[in-house]
N, C-alpha and C positions, 0 to 999 in steps of 0.2 A: 837919431835912437841908439848908438852907440855911446852920443857923449852922456845920454842917461845915466844906462848903466856905466859907464866909467866915471862921473859922479855921486852915481849911489857907492861904491866901492874907493877910496883912497887909498891904497897902501901907500907905504912910505919902506925907502931903497932900505934891505936887507933881511937879516931871521926871519921867514917863515914864521906863519902864529897858530894857530886852531882858534878856527870857529866850530860853533855845535859841537864843545871835542870832536871835531874828524880832523886832521888834517890836512893844513887846501895849499897849496905852493898860493906864491903873491903871483897877480893880475895883472899887465899893463895891457892899457889900451891901445888896441887891435885897431891898425888901422883899417880904411876902408880896404873897404871886397874881399878882408878876409870875415867870414862867421864864427860864433861860440853858441855854443849850451850853456841858459842859464837849469842851474842848479844840479851844476859839478858833476854831472856826466862825460861831459870833451872838451879841457881846454889847450886853445890853439898855443903854443909858445909865440913868444915874443919876436919881431924879429935881432936880427944879433945885435952887439954892444959892448958895449961899455959893461953897462949892468948886469947883461948875462954873462953869465959862464956859470960859475957853483951855484950863486942863489936858485941860479935854472933848472941843471942836476936835480938838487936838493927839491920842486917842488917833486919833477916830475919825478922822484919817485919815491915822494908818500905817499902822489895819488893810485887810488886803486886803480885794475883795467878797469877796462868796460863794459868784458860779458863779469863780472867779480856784482861789479855792482847790478848786472839784472839777476843775477842770479840772491843779489839779496834782499834787494827791492823789492820782486813778485810775490812771496812769499806774505811778504808784508801787506802786501797789497791785495791778499786774496785775504786773509782776516782781518784784517777793517768792514772789509766788504761782506764776510759772512755777519757780523759782532754786528754792524750795521743792518743787512736785513731780515736778523734772528728781536732787537731790537723793535728795527719797526711790528713784526710779527705776534709781538709777545705787548705790545703797547696798542696793537688793532683786537687781542681776547679780550682785554680789561673792558670791561662795563662802571658803569656808575648807574646806579641805579638805587631807586628808593621804597623799600619796603613796610611796609607801616602791619602790626599784628595789633588787633584787638587799638587800634586808634594811636598806638604809638609807632609817631617815625622813625624808621635811621636812613644814612644817606650811605652804602658799601659802595665796594668795589668786586665785580665775582668777575670768574672764568667763566660761569654755568650759561651751560648754551638755552638753555626753556626754563619754564615755573620750572619743574620736577626736579631738575636739579637743585636751582637756588635755595627750594626750603630743603632737602636732603641737605645743604650745605653748611645752611640755618637750625640745624637742628630742628627744627618745627613737624613733625607730624602731626596729618590732617586727616579728621574723617569722613565720614558720607555726608555729617551734619552739617560739615563747618565749611566759611565758603573763600573761596578763594578764584579773587581776579588779578587778571585775565587766568581762564580756565590753566590745568591744570594743565601740562604739556606745551603747552605755546611757547614758540621761538624767545628768546633775550635779544634788546638791545639796547645800545647804551643811552641812560635817560628815559628808560623805563619807567614807572610804577606797579608797584603788585602790592594788593591791599589782601589781607587774611583773617576773616576773621572762625571767632571760634563756635559752636552752635552753643545751648546752653539748654539744660530741660528743663520744660517751667511746665508744672502741673493747674491749668486753667480751670478754673471753673467760673462759667460765666451763666452770672441765674441761672445758679440754678446747677447746672447740667457741668457734670467733670466731663474736662478730657487733657488728657497729657502730650503734650505739645514741643517742637525746639523754636530756638529761634537763635539769629549771630545777633538780637541786638544786647547791648552795653545798661539799658535800667529800662528801666519797668514802661515810662513812657517811647520806649522806643519801639519796647516787648506791643505795645496799644496799637501803632502804629501800622506795625508790620501785622502784625491782622487785620487789620480794619478794625477794630473795638471804635467804637465813642466813647470817647469820656466825659465829654460835658454834663455836669449834673452827677457823675455815676461815683457809686463809692470803691472805692479801694483796697483790698486790703494792703498795701502795703504805700508809699507816699513813689508819684509820678521822676520822683527824684532818685527813689532807694537802685537803686545795684540790684544788678541782674548777677548773680555769681555760677565760674563757671562749674560751678556743682549742683546747681540747678536755682529752684528760689518757687514758692507756694506762689499761690496766687489768686485774690476773687475778686471776681468785677461783678459788681450791681445795678447794669444802667441805669437810665431816670423814663422810669413809663408810664403808662396813662393807664389808672383805673376810673370806674365808672359809677359807686356805694347809690343802695334807692333804700335809704332809710324815712323812715319816717313820712309818708309821701311822698319822698324830695328827691330827688336825684345832687347824688355833687361828684363831681369829675377834679381829678386830685392829678398828677405830673410825681411822681416816690421810686427813693429807688429801696425801697423797703425789701425788709427779707419775707414777711409772714403779710399775710392777711387781717392779719392780728395790728401788728406796726402799719401798716397803709391805715386803719380805719383812727389808731389812736396818731396818724398827723391830720385825719380830715376830723375830727374835733368829734367821730359818734362812738357816744359809754355805752357798752354792752350791758344787762343790767341782769339779778336773779340763769333766768333760764334763757334767754336772750342767746340769735346764738347766730348766722351765718351759711346764705343754700354755700360760697367753698369753705374748708374747712382753719378754721382761724389758722393756724398751724401751715396753708397749706402755702406756694410760691404767686405770687401776684403776679399773674402774664397781660405784657400789655399790650391793650384795646376791654385789657376782661371789664365785666360787668356782674360785678354784684349782692344779692337781695340782704336788709338785715330783718330776722324773723326774733320780733319780737311776743314776746313763750313767753305767756299768763294758766297754771296749771293744778289743782287739784286734785287730792287721790280720795278713789271709791273703796268701800270696802264690798264685796258683796259675797253670802253667800252660794253657794252651788249642790247640785245635784250630782251626786258619782253613780251610773247608773252598776247593776249588779250583772253580775256572768247566767248563764244556765252550764251546767255538766247531768250530762243523759248516761246513767247507763243503764246495762240492757238488760233486762230480768227475764227468766227459763218459765217462772212462777205467771205469768201475765200471757193471755193469746195477743197474735202479734196485730200492729197499728193497736196497740192501747199502753198508754203513756198515763204516770201516774205521778205528783208533784209530796213527792218525798219529802221534801227541805222546803220548804217557800228562798226566797231572793228578796232583799231590804237594802236598799241603794243608800250609799255612803254617803260623808255631807266633808264639804270644804268650802274656806273661810277664799277665798282672791281677793290681790287689792289693784285695783283699777290706775292705770298716768291715765286721769282730763288733763289733754290742754285744748288749745285754744290761743291761732301761731295768726301777729297781723287781723283777730277776729275772729281768725275764722273754728268752728268745733275741730279738732280731730278728731278720731276713729280710737277708740279707749283702750291703750295697752298697757298686756297682764307684764305687773313688775315684782310678786310676788302670790304664794299663795300655798294655803296652812289645810291639813288633810281633820276635821273632825270628829268623821266616826265611817270605818273602813265598813265597804257592802259585805254583805251574806250574796256566797254562791249560791246560786235556784239549785235542789237538785233535782232528778227526774229521772225514774226507771220506767223502761222501755221494753216492755214486753214481745214477747219474742219464739212465745209456743205457739202454735198453730191453731187455730180455728176449726173445728168440725166444720163438715159437712148438711152434719141432720139430724135437727131432734128429733125421735118416732112421736108417729101422735099430732104435729102440729105441722109436717110439712104437706105443702098440697093446694095453703089457704094463701088468701090471698093478701101475703102485706104488703105487697106496694101503694093498694089500694089502702091499706090502714093508716101507710103514712101517709100519705097528702090526707087525708081528714084530720088526721091530726097533728103534722106539723107543715102543711104541703112541701112534703119530700124533705126535707130541709135538717141534717146529718144533726147542725148544731142550732136546731130552733129552741127559744128558752119561752116559757109562757110572763105575758106582763108581770107576774109575782115573782118571778123568777127560780119556783120553788118543780116546777120542770124542763124540762128540756129530754131534747135531741129526737129521734127520727118515730120515735113514741113516743114520747114527757113522760115521762120514767121520773119518776122521782127519786134523791140521791141516797137510802133508807135504801127504798125497793131493789136499788140499782147495786146496791155493796151482796144485798143478801143472798144479787144473782150469778152474786163471783165479780166485775165488775168493779173496778177504782174508780178513783174520783170523779169527774160529774158525765155523768155518759154525754151530755154534745159533744165533749174533748172527744170518745175515740170517737174513732169509724164505727161506717155505714154496717155492714157486715158482721160484726159484733153487736152491736145492736139493733142485729136483726137476729140475728140468737140469742141477748137475753133476753129478746118477747120471747120466742116462740119455748125458752125455759117454762120461760110467767105461766105462758096460757097452757102450756100442756100446768102446772099448780095448780089454777084459778081460772080457767076457757078463758072468754071473752069478758067476765065482769072487768076488768082494770079501764077495760077501756067501753065505762058505759055506752058511751052516744056512735064512738066509730065504730065499734064490737062488729057491729053487722057486714058492715063490707067483710068479713075479713071471708064471708061462703059464696059472695058470688062471684 
């Protein structure tokens, strides 16, 4: 071991030299049994001889004292150890992660401890409709992959029904998949590959549906993404003529599994003249006895001309429908005077006779009775001229029974029982 060490440091005789910028004394091989320290801490002087003397003294005078060497080396060792530990902690805190934002990936180094800190460090603001995976607040490790997808407002009209939704898909096709919408055979207002911008997109989707038409005694089933019944009719090759229509409004949205009947309509118009009934107005008159009504002005019905639509639907006649009318003549209101004057209770010279028996004989006791010729009427079969001469109004058969009896008593005072040649004798029973 000593020979090898000596062989590494051959030193010629002569003055000392500097090693590594520090004054070092020449070293001679140490005799067996004498040890030395490597590293320049302690040097054992060589045995006395001709080569020793001034060289040895110079080397000893240039070497540092053992205590001064420790004072110099220990702080340096502490600094090196501190720097080595800090570097290790620095390297351990640094993480290499893969961040993908809306499909654009990047690899970056970060000291963030969790996903939230990384988003803040990268200036990525996220809202309630955005997707972050792993979830916000999850711890970060070296090699992790973080995905951020921004939400996009989508004004979706699906089969005629509109709704506002949010999607994190970047294309129309991705949005359809996200909402589980079957796109095969569907009508799309935008291409499947069209991007969905972050500002939003209006998208109309009409899925393929099955519609059955019943027309002209035949059944036709088709699959369509039409927007209206009329459009589906055209696709089925069914044409409407004239007044033809469908059981569902032609402009309605066709629903899956719906059955629509085609109504073949033929129609004509018919004009009819119809009667307009007149109204009756009653006016009180104090000159007439109570219960007496006199027609002052006769009413007259009016006339109107009405146009009707007559339709036949699939061979079946429908109820006529009024479509227009025109008044040809206005009706005239009938004016009736109603008596309010109280009737007298008796007529001197006629009271005490059997007027009920006379009434039964003349009219069967019916105040409204008339003879077959229509000349005589009432309980006592007055003619109109005699009735008016007695102060009656209108026709006798229209007056109440009490008034008719009163007029009959007045007639008896004037002429006795002669006005009733066949039944007058009944007054005396």
